C-alpha angles and dihedrals in degrees: 000000000000127000090247090066100033105046150303125307117150125063112219101179139011122198123212122186119241126178092195110038094187094051091045092048091053090049096050095037103036106024101033096028096226108163110258115224107180146311131237100197137247099015111021143058126172132206136182117239098184095300098329110101117226113208119197110199140170108253125250114226095262093048103045098126135103113282130232119293114270113214111201113204115228132177097220111028095188092051092048091045089055093046094050093043087055088055093054102266110148110211122209090208137022117239107288138172112249099175146009113212130185094272106015148017125243116223127186142181123178135204142158129257122227090276099051097261116141117243131171141194117221136185132191108197116189118246115248109269096020123115 
């Protein structure tokens, strides 16, 4: 059986709440460098996260709460941490190892966007000698 008939697998779009779409658009586009796709003023802005669309939208009364945590994959977490810090991002945590797996480590550093949503950068460098 194919995935289409047995269940869900690929995320097409993620929505994050933003009280100020213009401020949030500047943060994601200019500060984080996420590729901007288009806006549908006054409530929506869209970005491309390597094929997954990120939608920033003003919240409706029933959905005015922080969203899920977005984890952005990066090759070099220390380099990206320094680059984002230089652009004004204030991290809650420094890059730190959260796990050592059989073939790689998992590193994480988290921060907030302009709207109070939690975001993180993460890296999974391979261990020396692993394939």
